[in-house]
Residue, then its C-alpha position, 0 to 999 in steps of 0.5 A: m131381599e126377602v125370605n120365607f119361611p114355612t110355620d107350623t100347622d097352627g100360623f106360628l113361626s120358631q123365633e129364638c132368644p139370642s141371649c137364653e138360646q130358648q125357642f118359642k112361637v109367633i104368628f106375626g100379622q096378629g096382635s100387636e103391630e109393634p115388633i118382637s122386642y122381649c124373650p118370653y122366657c128371660g126378658y131379653n130386648g132386642e129386635d130382629c135377633w130372633y131368628t133361628q139357628p137354621q133361619l140364619e144359615h138359610i138366610q146368609s146361603v141365600v144372600f151368598s147365591t143371590v146377592l155374593a155369586p153372581e158378583l164374585k163370578k163377575l169378577d172371575r170373568q174380568v180377571k181372566g180377561m186380564s191374564k196375557g201373556f207371561l201373566k196368569i191369573d185364576m180364580k176359584s170359588n165355591l159356590p154354594t147352592p142356597s140350603v133347603v127352607p128350615i120346617d116348622t114343626d109341632d111341637l108340645f109349646e102350650i099357647f098363652h095370651f099376652p093382653c096387654c098388646g094382644e100379642t099370642v105366643k107358643a112358649a115351653r110352660g113357665d110360671n111367669l113369662f115377658c110379653i114379648i112386645c112391652g117386656t111385661e113379666i105376667n104371671m101365667t099361673a095366676s092369670d087367665s092368659k093360657k090360651s087353646l087354639p079354637e077346636p075346627q068345626r066339624r061338617r055335617 
């Protein structure tokens, strides 16, 4: 099952560290082909754990409504079919609908580039940040890792 989320206007998707709970943004499909493995703020190491709370809630609601809800409906029909004579079996379930997809908004994060793995992130300002791929700690004040997005070309 695939669940998609919209990005901000620059193509970045919000992520959140399960350890320090700070958010950062990444662009998937650019830079390294390796998965995100480190928090840029605290260096926490993990895989497939970077969803924000609204993203997790949406994933859970989609899974529930597309996988679990049909099975509960099928079980309800089976239980009603077994209910005969003196034995009455009734099953009630409140089936929520999928939540609205969380929208990724633009914010005041700065853009940083990690030359070690070719990854670009949006993050809150920090003197040192960890590469989200290899975990290398980089002093952002002493390197040229701060990056700005190219200005859109104007038509004449």
